[in-house]
N, C-alpha and C positions, 0 to 999 in steps of 0.2 A: 178504691179504684177498681174498675172492672178488670178481671184477669181472664185471659184467653189462653187455653192450652193449644199449642200449635202442633197437633199430632202430625208426625212425619217430618216436621221442621223444615229447614232449608239445607241440612247438611248433605255433603256429597255422599252418594252411595258408593261403597267400596267395590273393588273388582271381585271380591269374594261373594258378592250378592248372587244368590242362586235362583231365588224366586223371581220369575219373569213378571213384569207388570201387566196389568190388563191392557187390552188393545186400546189404542189412542181414541177410537170412536166411542168406546164405552166410557172412558174417563170424561170425554167431552160431553157425552149425554148426561152423566152425573152432574157435571158443572151446570148444564142448562137447567136441569131439574132443581138444583139448589137455588139458582138465581130466580126461578119462578115462584119460590115459596113466599107466602104472605110476609111482608115486612122485611124482605131481604135488603131493600134499599137502605135500611138503617144499618145493617151489617156492612154494606159497601161504604157508607159514610164513615163508619168506625175504622175500616181498613184504610181508607184514604187519609183520615186524620192520623191514625197511628203510624203509618209508614211514610208519611210525607211532612209531618209537622216537626219542626226543630225549635226547641225551647232553649234559649241561651241567656244567661245573666250577664249583662254588661257588654260583652264583645263576642263576636263570632270567631271561633277557633277550630283547629283541626280536631281537637278532642270532642268538641260539641258535635261535629259532623260525622265522626267515625261510626256512631251507632246506626246511621242511615245506610251503611254498607252491610249491616248484619244480614246473614242468610235467613234469619227469622222474619224478614220483611218480604213482601211481594215487590218485585220490580215493576216498572211502569207498564211494560208489555203484558205482564200477568194481570195487573189490575184492569187493563184495557179489555182483556178477555171477559172478565166479570161484568163490566159495563156493557160490552157488546151483547152479552147474553141477557142482561137485565132488560134491555129495551126491546127484546123480541116479543114481548107481551106487554099489555098495559101494566105500568108500574103500580104495585100494591103497596100502599103506605100504612098498612095495618100496624097498630101499636104492638110492640113486642116487649117482653120482660128481659131482665138481665141474663137469665139462664138461656133463653132462646137466642139472644145475641151471641153469647159465648159459643153455643152449639153451631150457629151459622158460620161465625168467623173461623172457628176451629176446623170445620169441614172444608171451608174455602182454602185455607192454607194446606190442609192435608191433600186435597184433590190437586192443587197446583203443584205440590211436591211430587205427587204420583205422575202427573203429566210430564214433569221434568225427567223423571226416571224413564218414562215411556219414550221420550224423544232421544234419550241417551242410550236406550237399549241396544241399538246396533253396535255402538262402541263397547258397551259392557260385554256383549256376547263375544265380540272379537277379542277383547282383553282376557276374558275367561278362557277362551280356547288357547290363546298364546301362553297364559300362565300354566295351563295344564298340559302344555306341549302337545295339544291336539290341533288338528287342522280345523279351522272354523268352517261351518257349513257353507259360508260364502263370505267374500270380502265386502265390507260395507262400502257403499258408493261414496264418492266424494260429496255428493249432495246431502247424504244422510249425516255425514260428519258436520258439514257446514250449516245444515238446517238448525241444529241445536245451538250452534255458536251464534248464528244470526239472531234467533229469537231471544236468546238470553244475553246478548251483548250488552255491556254497560253503555250508558248514554254517551254519545260522542260530542255532545254540545251542552253548554249551560243554557238554561231556559232564557236568560236575559240576552244571550247571543242571538237567539231566534228573533227576539223583539228588536234588538239593535240593528241586525243586518237586513231584516225584511224591507225597511224603507229604501235601503241602498239597492237591494236586489230588484225591486220593481219600480225604481225611480222613473225609468223610461216608459212604464206602462200606465202611468197615472191617468192619462186621457181615456184609455180603454176601460180602466177600473171605474172611473167616474161615470162613463157612459153606460156600462153594462151592470155595475153593482151599486152605483149611487154614492161612492166614496172613494177617496184616494188612499193609497197605502199608508201614508203618514197619519191620516185620520183614523184608519183602522188600528194602527199601533197605539194611538191615544186611548181608544176604547178598550183595548186589551189591558193597558196599564190601569185604567179605572176599574175594570172588573177584578184584576188581581189585587188592587188595594182594598176593594170592598170585601173580597173573600178573606183577606188577611185579618181585617178587623173582625169580621163575623166569626171566623174560626177562633180567634183569641177570646172573644166573649163566650163562645160555646165551650171552650176548654175549661174556663172557670166554672161554668154552669155544671159541666159534667163532673168536675171534681167535687162540687158542693152537693149535688143531688144524686149522683150515680144513675141518672136517668138515661137509659140507652137510646132514647129517641131525641136526646138533646143536640146531637151533632148534625142531623140531616138538614135542618133549616139553615145551617151555616154555609151550605153549598148552594143555596138558592140566590139568584140575582134577578132583578127586574130592570128592563131597559130604561124606564122613566127615572128610576133611582140612580142608575149609572150615569145618565145624561146630567142629572142635577149634581151628582157628586163630582164629576169631572169637568163641569162647566162646558159641556158639549152640546152641539146642536142635536135635539131629539131625533130629527130626520136622519142624521148621520148614524146615530146609535141604532135606530131601527133598521137602517140599511145593513149595518154590520150584523145584527142578530139574524136578519133574514138570510144573509150570505153564509153564516156558520151554524144555522139551525138544522138539527137532524129532522128529516121529514119522512123517514121510512122506518120499518121495523127491523132493518138490518138483516133481512131474510137470507142473504147469501153468505152470511157468516156461519160456516159449518165446521171449521177447524181453527186451531189457535192462530195459524198464520194465514188464514184467509183475509181478504179485504174486509176490514172492520170500519164501517162508516162512522163510528163514534170517534175515531181518531182524526177524521177529516172534518166532521161536523160535531164538535164537542159540546155544543149547547143543546141540552136535552129539554124539549118543551114539556111543561106540566099543565098548561092551560092557565087562564087568568093572568096572562102576561108574566108568568114565572118560568124560570129556566134553571136546570141543574147543571152545575159545573163541578164535577168531582175532581178533575185534574187540570188545574190552570196551565200546567206545562203543555198539555195537549193543545190548548188554545194558542199558546205562543208558537208551537211547532206548526200548527195548521196555518197560522198567519204567514209563516215562512214558506210552506210547501204547497198549499192549496191553490193559490192564484195561477200557478203555471198550468195546472190541470184544467182550470176554467178556460184559460186562453187556448189550450190545445183543442178544446171543443169548438172553437171559432175558426173555421177553415180559412177565412179571409185574413185572420190575424196570427195564425199559428206560427208561420215562419218568422214573423217579427218577434214574437214572444221568445222563441227558441234562440234567436240571434241575441236578444237582450239578455237572456240568461247566460249565454257564453260571455258576453261583454262584461257582465257583472263579475264573473269568476276571474277574468283577466284583470279588470280594473281594481278589484279588491286585493288581489295578490300583488299587483304593482304598488298600490298605496301602502300596503303593509311592509313590503320590502323597502320602500322609500323611508318609512318610519325608522328603520334600523340603519340602513346603509347611506341614506341621503340621496336626493334625487339625481345628483350628478353621477352616481355609480349604478343607477338602475335604469334600464331601457325597455320599453314596451314595443312589441311587434317588430322585432328585428329580423330583417330578411337576410338570408344567406344566398349570395349571388355568385354564379359562375358565368362569366361572359355577360350575356344578356338575359340569362335564365335564373329565376328564383328556384333554388333546389330545396330549400327548407325555410321554416320560419320559427322563431323562438317567441313565445308569448311574453315572457319576462326574462331578461338577461341581467344578472348582477355581476359586475366586475369589481372585485375588491383585491387590489394588488395582483398577485399571480393566482388568485382563487376565483372561480366562476361558479355561479348558480345558473343552471338552465331550468327554468320553470315552465312547465306545460300545464295548462288548465283545461279541465273538462267539466261539463255540466250534466253528465248522465248519471242517473240514480239507480237504485236497486229495485227491480220490478217485483210484483207479487209472486210470479212463478219462481223467481230466484229465491225469494224468502222461503218458499215452500220446499226448497231442496232440489229443484229441477236442475240436473247437471248442466244441460245445454244452456239454460237461462242464466245460471250462475256464471258460467264461463263467458257467455255473450255479454252480459252486463259488465263483468270485470274487464273484459277486453276493451269495451267501449269507454269505460270510465277511467281505468288505470293503465292497462297494458298499452293501449294506443298512445297515451301521453308519454309513457316511458320509452316506447320505441322511437317516438319523435325526438325526445330528449337525447337518446343514444345516437341517433343519426346526426343531429346537430353537433353533439359533442365530438363525434368522429371527424366531422369536417373541421372543427376548430383545432383539434389536435393535429390534423394533417395540414392545416393552413392552406387549404385549397379553395377557399371561398373569400369573397369580400363581404363585410358586414355593412348593411345599409339600414339606417334608422327610419322610423316612420315618416319623418319629414324629408327623407331623401338624402340626408347627409351621411357621410361614411363614419364608421366607428372603427378605430384602430386599437388593437391590443398589442402593445409593443413588447411586453415582457414574455418570456417563456411561461407557458401555463403549467403550474404545479399540480393543481387539482381541479376537477370539475364535479360538481354535485348535482345530479339530476333530481329535480323536484317534480312530483306529480300531485296536482291539487284538484280535488273534486268539490263541487258546490253544495252537494246535498249531505244530509245525515245519512251515512252509509254504514249500516249495522255491521259490526265485526270487521271493519276495514283492515285493521292490523292483522287479524287472524287470516283473512283471505289473502292478504299480501304475502304472508309467509307461505301459504299453501299453494298459491296460484302464480305468483310472479317469479320468474326466473331472472336472477340478476346476472348481468354481464359487466364485469369490471376489468379494468386495466390498471397500470401503475398510476395513471392520471384520472381516469373516470371511476368515481367512487360508486358505492352501492346506492340504490334508489332510496329517496325519502318520500314516502307517500303520506299525504295529509288531506284532510278536508279543510274548508275555510275556517272552521271553528278552532281546530288545532293551530292553524297558522295565526289566527287572531290571538290565541292565548300565548303562543310562543313569542310573538313580536310584542306582546304586552309586557311579558316578564323579562325577556332577553333583549334588551334595547340597544345593544352595541354590536357591531359587526363581529368582533372576536367572540363574544359570548354566544351569539346565535350560530355562527359557523362552527365554533368549537363544539357546541352541543350536537349539531348535525353530524359532524365528523365522528364524534364518539358514538352516536347512535348508529351510524353506518357500520362501524366496526362490530357492533353487537347486533347486527341485523337478524342473525339466526340464533343468537345466544340469550337474548333477553326477551322473555315471553310476557306479554301484557294483554289484557282484555281491550285496552284502548291506549293510544299514544299519550293521552293526558296523564296517565299513570306514570309512564316513563319520564315525562317532563317534570312531574312533581317529585319523583325519586331523585332526579338530577338536581333540582333546586335545593333539596335537603342536604345531599352529601356528595355530589358529583357522580356522574354516570359511569359506573365501573362495576366489574364483578369481583367478589372476594377471591383471594388466591385459592387455587386448587378447585375452583368451581367452573365447570364448563358451560352449564346452562342454568339460568335462574328464572323463575316465574314470580312476578310481582302481584301481590294481592291488590284488588281494586281500591281498598281503603287507604292505600298509600297516597291516592289522589286527594285525600281530604285537606292536606296542607295547601295545595294549589287551589282547591275549591274555596277555602276560606279567604285566601288572598284575592281571588277574582271577585268574590261577592263583596268584599270591602271596596274594591276599585270600581266595580260596575253598578252595584246596588246602593252604595253609600252607607253600608252597615258599619258599625263601630268595630274596630279590630286592626290588626296589622295588615298592610297592603303588600307585604313581601314575606314569603316563607322564611323562617329562620334557617340559614344554611349558607350556601356559597355566595349569595348576593349580599349577605349582611355581616358574616363573621369577620371579614377582613376589610371592612370599610375604613378608609383613612390610613391603611398600613402601607409600607413600602411595596408589598406585593401588588396591591390594587393600583397604586400610582404607576408602577412599572407597566402593568397591563394597559392602563390608559395611554401612557406615552407610546407604547409599542403600537397601539391601535392607530394613533395619530400619525406615526411614522409611515405605516402602510407599505414598507419595503418587504420583499419576500422574506428576508431574514427576520424582520420584526414580526411578521405574521406567523412564521414557523415557530419562533420562540413563544409567541403568545399562545399557540396551540399546546405547546409543551407545558407551559405554566398552568393551563386550564385542566390538564390531566393529572396534576400532582395531588397527592393526598394531603390531608389537613396537617399532619405532623411535619411533612416536608415544607409546606408553606410557612408554618410557624418558624421552622429553622431558617428559612430564607429571610423572613422578616427580622429575626434576631441578628443574623449575620450582616444584613445591609445596615441596620441601625448601628451596629458596632463599628463597621468599616467607615460609615459616614462620620461617626464621632472621631475615629482615629485620623481621618483625612482632614477634618477641621482643625485638629490639634497639631498635627505635624506637617501638613501640607504635602504629604507623599501619596503615592498610589498604593492602594491595598486591594487584595482580591481574595475570593474564595471560589471553590468549584464543587459541583455535585454531579453525580452520574447515575445512570440506571443500567444495571447489568442486563436486565431482561431484553431490552431493545437497543442497547449500546448507544445511548444518546446522553448528552450531558450539557452542562452550562457552567460558564465562568463569568462571574460578576466582578468588575473592576471599578473601584471608586477613587476619585481624586480630581484635582484641578490642574493636571498637567496639560500641556498644549495638545491640540488635536492630533498633530503628527506623531508625537511621542506616545500619547495614550493609545492611538490606533496601532502603532507598531508593537507595543508591549502586549496589547490585547491579542493580536494575531499570534504572537509568540507563545503567550500563555495558553491559548486555546490549542495551538498546534501540539504543545507538549502534553497537555492533559488528554487530548483526543488520542494521541499515540500511546500514552501510558495506559489508558483504559481500553485500547483497541476499539475505539468508538466508531460507529458507522456515521454518526453525525454529531457535531458539536456546535453549540451556540455560545456567543460571547456578547456582553454588553458593557459599556462604560457609562457610569453615572458620575455626575459632578458631586461636590461635597454637600450639595443640597438634596441629593438623591434623585435628581432629574436625569432622564435619559439623554446621553450625548450621541451614542452610535450603537449599532447592533450588527453583528456579523454571523455568518453561518458557514460551516465547513462540512462537506460531505464526500470528500475525496476518499477512494478506497484505501484501507490501511495497508501499508507496506513496511517491512522491516527497515530500520535505519540505525547504523552504528552510532551516529551523532546523537540521535534522540534516545537511544538506549543509555548512553553515557549520561545525558541530562536527567533521565528518569532515575538512574541510580543515585545521582547526586541529590535529587529531590527526596528520594526515599531515605537516604542516609542522613541528610541534614534537617529534614522536616520542612514544614511550610515556610519557615523564616528564610530559607535559602532559595525559595522559588524564584524570586525576582533576579537574584544574582545568577543562578544556574541557567535561567532562560535567556537573560540579557547577553551572556557571554557565549552562548552556544552558536554554532554556525547554522544558518537556515537550512532546513532539509531539502528545499527545492527553490531555486531562484525563479521568481515570477517573471514570466515574459510579458512584454508590453501589451500583447494581444490576448493574454489569458483573462478569464473571467475574474473580476475583482473579488477578493475574499470577503468583502463586506456584505455580499449578497444582493447588491443592486442590480445584477445581471449586465452591467456595463463592462466594457473592456477596462483592464487595469489602468491603461494609459489615460483613459478618459474619466477616471474616477479618483482613486486614492493614491496613485503613484506619486503625485506631487507632495503628498503629506509626509512621505518617508524621507 
């Protein structure tokens, strides 16, 4: 097999690095000279094959995909630079030998590594000055920091998401596309699918040939496609295929591409014409992405249609978000275009409002992308784009949340009917969703978005439609989705990721939390391989597991999972709060809960009595009592309240939950207590009896103690329903 030495590699340069890299313009000039050498197209074919081809025996797995995250590979934006420079002169297909190929490829990797060092030099210089306790010659600008992060950001979308979502995004524009481009968006998606299938077969054949012959020119033909063959292969109308190739064909020499983050026409027009009805497609993902992104730019060039196109783009973002929220929460809990009205005036509008018990999601959708100037590190452009795409949505969400907390508006649905939220709001989660692939969105959010939180209004959750798609694909229940968002909000500034898909994958494997004594943690991009594999199985039909091994699989069929499901159906404030607590528990704690419930269910079936156990967390003073048995509702409820009261007092808990299960393990009731802790002689005595006698005396000690506080008929019911005691559980006692 051909071996290529990647001089310079992809390793991170350390702070101690003293030798300054060459100026960026010089490195770019060297790259241009390399791409103009005879036969370099063969080297680019090899790079495309090496860095993008995944060979897997039997099933797709995370282990199979992890090598694709290697720093010894070029990322897509780097490979696009090479292609953008290759087309600036007539492509020379001179035959080259193995030694020349190795030299070309090695130089390409080395120069791209040098370019990376060049883009990071402002940060290196600043870090060196700080490490040496010297004052840096100047403070790097915000744009200089973000420019590198934007260019080297990991992909924010799976290629099949571009293909899946494009027909939805441009569904309202079909008439314009047919009139102006000769095909509808769904027809274009079929052509892209046929091209991808052809390339897959051709690359597979070429891989075998390369292994057999070691011929360095064996790979280039694998990236060639012909419209006639694509039409035949896909059973498509040749006129439709021709219209597609005309729309996505590169027709220039990419003359204005003069820096790595300049506008590169090959990313918008990825079909490179070779003559004789042949086209090169080195990166099929660029074709998928162009299908999703390019039509809006075509429409913007039509002054008569531009406003309609922009309106449709916004409609797609809102409609897609609404549909994905309905997938998880059900249509009855999700509302689109909710107006906030004071008197006769509409003071705010919520794009998508989710009401789940006493928890709310306020989702504001935006369709603005990241401009070329912003990608190049222009401070003003970065801030302007971020303000239009994210901050504006967040400010709208904050304003709406403040009104809902203040209860100073009426909610009116799109059909004019009122929406009542009868329970006190416990938490509001502001969501900001953008429609475009937005490079380094997570990094920019941490750097540019100032969070404003209260006891009720949580930290912002910023996502693109691709993350929202993946989240709602994997976390299909309200508690699972909201629980993840709640945990991610807590770690807003503590968990550093290149992209939120990485955080989601980390969560699916082992629950989103930081190890003890760790204040900040950065996750490597390769952690996303588990989610990658599952999504490829689900969306591409590849063999393998459709769910990462972890929190969604480990406890299937256990009492813990059944309790979560029952709490989700109950949808009371107490049930939701307890569900969140369960979702934050570690694996060992969950295993202990399962064992304890199984044992108590067995005892209750044998002796017909009530049994219970309790667990507590010292760090946040929260706990849980589980009671199992088939006693009457009134007796079971009274004893559960008394058990929880004692345990909360004993642990000086800030909040305590309780549940009663029948002897079949099914949820009967759930309560929540969050009254401030106060000393009580009666409870002190009961706690001493419990400590002296052990758990066996718990029922006797609690049943005989005097109640610490008599509930008034107008007090909130301790079951967590938010109703008055006289209108809820008083009759049960």
